[in-house]
C-alpha positions as CSV (number, residue, x, y, z in Angstrom):
1,M,331.4,87.4,27.2
2,S,329.4,88.9,30.0
3,S,332.5,90.6,31.5
4,R,333.2,92.1,28.1
5,R,329.6,93.3,27.7
6,S,329.6,95.1,31.1
7,A,332.7,97.1,30.0
8,E,330.8,98.5,27.1
9,H,328.0,100.0,29.3
10,G,328.5,103.5,30.7
11,F,330.0,106.7,29.3
12,T,333.5,107.6,28.4
13,L,335.3,110.6,29.8
14,V,335.1,112.4,26.4
15,E,331.3,111.9,26.3
16,L,330.9,113.2,29.8
17,M,333.1,116.3,29.0
18,V,331.0,117.0,25.9
19,V,327.8,116.9,27.9
20,I,329.3,119.2,30.6
21,V,330.4,121.7,27.9
22,I,326.9,121.7,26.3
23,I,325.3,122.3,29.7
24,G,327.7,125.1,30.4
25,L,326.9,126.7,27.0
26,L,323.2,126.5,27.6
27,A,323.6,128.0,31.1
28,T,325.6,130.9,29.7
29,I,323.0,131.6,27.0
30,V,320.2,131.5,29.6
31,A,322.1,133.8,32.0
32,V,322.9,136.3,29.2
33,N,319.3,136.5,28.2
34,V,317.7,136.5,31.7
35,L,319.9,138.9,33.7
36,P,319.1,142.0,31.7
37,A,315.4,141.2,32.1
38,G,315.9,141.7,35.9
39,D,317.4,145.1,35.4
40,K,314.5,146.1,33.0
41,A,312.0,144.8,35.5
42,A,313.5,146.9,38.3
43,M,313.3,150.0,36.1
44,E,309.7,149.3,35.2
45,K,308.9,148.8,38.9
46,A,310.4,152.2,39.7
47,R,308.4,153.9,37.0
48,A,305.2,152.3,38.3
49,D,306.0,153.3,41.9
50,I,306.7,156.9,40.8
51,A,303.4,157.0,38.9
52,T,301.5,155.8,42.0
53,L,303.2,158.3,44.2
54,E,302.5,161.1,41.7
55,Q,298.8,160.2,41.7
56,A,298.8,160.2,45.5
57,L,300.4,163.6,45.5
58,E,297.8,164.9,43.1
59,M,295.0,163.6,45.5
60,Y,296.9,165.3,48.4
61,R,296.9,168.6,46.4
62,L,293.2,168.4,45.6
63,D,292.3,167.8,49.3
64,N,294.8,170.2,50.8
65,L,295.1,172.9,48.1
66,A,298.9,172.5,47.8
67,Y,301.5,169.8,47.4
68,P,303.5,168.7,50.5
69,Q,306.5,170.9,51.1
70,T,309.9,169.4,50.3
71,T,310.8,169.3,54.0
72,D,307.6,167.2,54.7
73,G,308.5,164.9,51.8
74,L,306.6,161.9,50.7
75,K,305.9,161.0,54.4
76,A,303.0,163.5,54.1
77,L,301.2,160.9,52.0
78,V,301.1,158.5,55.0
79,A,300.5,160.8,57.9
80,P,299.6,164.5,58.0
81,P,302.6,166.8,58.2
82,P,302.9,168.9,61.4
83,G,302.6,172.3,59.7
84,L,299.4,171.5,57.7
85,A,297.3,174.6,57.5
86,Q,293.9,172.8,57.6
87,P,294.5,169.3,59.1
88,Q,290.7,168.6,58.9
89,R,291.1,168.4,55.1
90,Y,293.7,165.6,55.3
91,R,292.2,162.3,54.1
92,P,291.7,159.8,56.9
93,G,294.1,156.9,56.5
94,G,296.4,159.0,54.3
95,Y,297.0,158.8,50.5
96,V,299.1,155.6,50.4
97,K,299.3,152.8,53.0
98,R,303.0,152.8,53.1
99,L,305.9,154.4,51.2
100,P,307.6,152.0,48.9
101,D,311.4,151.9,48.5
102,D,312.9,151.9,45.1
103,P,313.9,148.5,43.6
104,W,317.4,149.1,44.9
105,G,316.3,149.5,48.5
106,R,316.5,153.3,48.8
107,P,313.6,155.8,49.5
108,Y,312.3,157.8,46.6
109,L,313.3,161.4,46.4
110,Y,310.9,164.3,46.4
111,A,311.0,168.1,45.7
112,A,308.3,170.7,45.6
113,P,308.5,172.8,43.6
114,G,310.4,170.5,41.3
115,T,312.9,171.5,38.6
116,H,310.9,169.5,36.0
117,G,307.3,170.4,37.1
118,P,305.3,171.3,40.1
119,V,306.7,168.3,42.0
120,D,309.5,165.9,41.2
121,V,309.6,162.3,42.4
122,W,312.6,160.3,41.4
123,T,315.2,157.6,42.1
124,L,318.9,157.7,41.4
125,G,318.9,154.2,39.8
126,A,320.9,151.2,40.6
127,D,324.2,153.1,41.3
128,G,322.6,155.6,43.7
129,K,324.3,158.5,42.0
130,E,323.0,161.3,39.9
131,G,323.0,160.7,36.1
132,G,324.1,157.4,34.6
133,E,323.0,155.2,31.8
134,A,320.8,152.1,31.5
135,E,320.0,150.7,34.9
136,N,322.1,153.4,36.6
137,A,320.1,156.2,35.0
138,D,317.9,158.4,37.2
139,I,314.2,157.6,36.8
140,G,311.7,160.4,37.6
141,N,308.2,161.5,36.9
142,W,309.4,163.7,34.1
143,D,310.4,160.7,31.9
């Protein structure tokens, strides 16, 4: 009787397959719901970075009476540009500690004057190309 009882313990192949299928379905549901959140978080980080850079540019303008030139770029927020008319007006320590890269690892783009306002700060999105939709869309301070 004891040898017969030990054969009844354990799982059959069908039971194991059912459990594996259920785990696979749950993993798929979690992946479908979590992966888009990563894209949305990257886009929100880009918007926050752009807002921070825009505020730093405004402080730069207030101190130096003009925005940095396009050729000086956003680097003018970290260190005074070489052609600055009144270098004594530049804030000691700069306007940001360091320039962030966009969530996709590329530097933010800058133009002054901008096509959407006095200055444009933007990223080309996940694909790194102009235009696009969803996570590939350009994100700028004009949004």
